[in-house]
N, C-alpha and C positions, 0 to 999 in steps of 0.2 A: 504494499500500499504506499502511496506517496506520503512524504513527510508533511505536506501541507495540502489542504483542499480549498480551492477557490471557487465560490459560488458567484458567478458573474450575472448581474441583472442588466439586461440590454434590450435593444429593440432594433429590428432590421433597418428602420428608416431614420434612426437618430444620427444627425451629423456629428454630434459630440462623440458618440460611440465609434463611428467610422474614423474620426480624427484621432481616437485613442488607440487605434490598432498598432501603430508603431511601438508604443510602450508595451502593449501585450506581447507582441512579437519578440521584443527584447527580453522579457521575462521568460518566454518559452525557450529562447536560445540559451540564456544564462543558467536556467535551473532544470530544464528538461523534464525528466520523469519524477523528479523530486516534488513537483507540483501536479495535482490532479485538478481538472477543470470541470465545472458543471454549469451549463447554460440555463438561465431562467428568463422568461420573456416579461417585459414590462407592459406592453400594450399601450402605446402612447395615445392611440385614438381608434375608437370603434368605427367611426365614419369620418369622412372628410368635413362634415358639417361641424364637428366638434371644434376643428381649427377656426373655421369661419365664425363661429359664435364667440370665439376669443379675439377675433379681429386679425387673425393670422391668415394672410391671403397669399396666393401664388406669387405676387409681386414681392412681398416680404420674404417669402421663402427663398426666392432667387436671390435677393440681396443678402440674406443670411448665409446661403451657400457660398456666395462670392467672398464674403468677409472671412468665413472659416477656411475656405481653400487658400486664401492668401496668408492667413495666420498659421495654419497647421499643415498645409502643403499636400493634403490628401486629394486625389483626383475627384473632382465633382463638376458635372455639367451644370452650369449656372443659369441656363436659359429658363424662361418661365414656363412652368407646367400648365396644362389647360385647366386643372382643378387641384384641390388639395385631396390627398389620398388617405384612406384609413390605413393603419399599420397592423391591426389585429389579424387580418386574414393571413398576412406573411408570418406572424407570430405563431399562428395555428399550424402552419406548414412546418415550421421548425420543430414545434412540440410533437407533431405527428412523426417526424423522422427520428427525433430523440427516443420516442416510444418504441418504434419498430426497428430502427437501425441505429442503436446506440453507437456514438462515436462519429456518426455521419452528419449530425445536426450542425456542427461547425461549418462544414463544407457548404451545406445549403444556405446557412446564414450569410456566408461570404458571397455566394452567387446572387442572392437576393439583394444584398447591398450594392454589389457591382452594378446590377441592372438599375436599381433605384437611382444611384448617383451618376448613372449614364443617361438619365432622363426618362426611363420607363415609369409608368404608374404602378406602384408596388401592390396596390390592392386589386389589380386586374388579374383574373384567372390565368391569362396568357402569360403574364410576367411570372407568376409563381410556378407555372408548369415549365416555362422556359428555363428557370433557375434549376429546377429538378433535373431537366435534361442535361444541363451543364455539368452536373455532378453525377450523372449516370444513375439517376433514380427514375424508374418508369413512370410517366406522368399519370397513366391510368390507375396504377397502384397507389400513387399519392392521393388521387381523387377519392379513392375508397377509404384511405386512412383519415382524410379530412372529414368525411361524413360519419365517422364512428363516434358514439357518445363518449367513449373512453378518452378520445383525443380532446373533445371539448372540456370534459371534466379536468383533465390535466392542464389544459390552457387556463381555465379559470383558477385553478390552484396556483399556477405561476403568477397570475395577475394579482391574486389576493396576497400572496407572500411578498410581492414587490411593494405592496401598500402597508406592509408591517415592518418598517425598518427596525433594526435592533436599537436598544437604548444607546449604545455607543455611537450609532449613526445619527440618532436624533440629537446628540450633542452638537452635531454640525448641521443644524437645520437649514442653513443657507445653502448647503449642498443638496437638499432634497426639494421636491416639488410639492406645492400645496394641492390638496384635493378637497372635495366636499366633506370628507370624513377624517381628515388629518394630513399626513404626509405620505409620500411614496418615494422610492428610490428614483433618481435620475440615472441617465445612461452615459457611460457604464458605471455601475457601483459593484464593489467587491466586498464579500464577506470572506475573510481569510481565516481558516481554522487549522489549528495544529492537531494532527491526527492522534498523537500520543495521549492527549488529555482533553481534547475538545475545546480548548481555549480558542475563542473566535474574536478577531478584531475586524472592525468595519472601516472601509475606505470608500466613502460614498461620493458619487458624482465624478466629473471630469477632473483628473488629477495628473500632475507631472510624474514621470517615471520614478523620481526619487521617493515620492510618497509610498509607492509599492515596495521599493527596495528596503526602506527603513522598516516598514511593517514586517517584511520577510525576515530581515536581519534580527528583529526583536523576538519573533516567534520561533525561528529556526536558525540560530547563530551557527550551527554546524553545517548549514547547507553549502554545498560546493558550487562555485561559480565557473562556468565554462569559459575558456579563453575566447577572446574575440575572433571572429572568422578571419581567415587569411585573405579572402578576396570575395567579390560580390557573386561570382559564379557559385561558390560554395553555398551561399545564402539562398540563391534561387533553387539550387538542387535540394537543399535541406527543406525548403518550404513545399516544394512539389506543386506549386501553383504560381500564377503571376503575382508579383508584388509591386506595390507603389514605390517610387523613389524614396519617400520618407520612411517607409518600412525598412528598406534595405539600409538606408543611412543609420537608422536607429539600432538595428541589429549589429551593424558593423562599428558603431560609435564613431562615425565620421560625419563631416559636414554634408549638407544636402547637395551642394554643387559638386563636391568630390564624388559622391555616390552616383550622380547623374552622369558625370564624365566617364566614370568606370563602367557603368551599365552600358553606355553607348558603344563601348568597344566590343562587348561580348553578348548582348541581348537585343531583342527587338521589343519596341514599345507599342502598345495600343493606347492611343491618345484619348484622354477624357478630361474635359475642362482645361485647367492650367497645367496638368501633368499627365500621367498615364500609368499603365501597368506593364511591367517588364516580364518577358519570358525568355528562356534559353531556346534557341531554334537550331535544329540540325542544318548544317551547311554554312554556318557562320564561321569565319576564320577566328580561331582562338586568339584571344589577346590577354593582356595583363589586366586583371580586374582588381 
């Protein structure tokens, strides 16, 4: 069993959660199997009307994406969407895969995010099924899983749990969101538990990498840190899927511009917004990454 268990509260459509992926990738690289991960969905909106009732429009969403892309460097299409989209249907899909294919839910979450931040409407059935196809989950089977009462019950359990932050998290109420019944976790929020005795610390909301590292050091001072990768090719092979420039930079602990220059020598980019996603391609001449 892993030394630490991280319960991550997140949502496929949250730009903060997407912007926090470089930090999560760095933790995965550093600590590997010493950390176990468990995904739980927050469910930011049951319908697009919920955003509209709060005054959050497609114009404001586009402006927010543009600001966050500039600040955190994750690829986001900043064009105006035709409408606001619900996030709960995509959350339901992640939960369904977690139930039936444990360990594959992270891949589906990733695919949903990439489509969402490339401009697709995340609550459209076509988007959810296209994400499934990207990670080799048969769309017809996913449709069946989505219709099962057990999937819905598990989803509602996730949403309820995300609305019951721990007392330690409540001490940082400015990192939580207000609801009609109290507070809920924002995305991403971590509950980090020491496996040996169940001691659990909360790291709610969008945080810098150092916040997670300090928490891990206090809970598990004996944890071994993996050395930084030797080159960007090693990181792309390790990930097994396309990564953003910011993710590669975080894992390598190098500057963004340096990462982009190195990636340009050895990988191909799928452009999204201000940046893109990099993959190793056969036929490219190997270079120094």
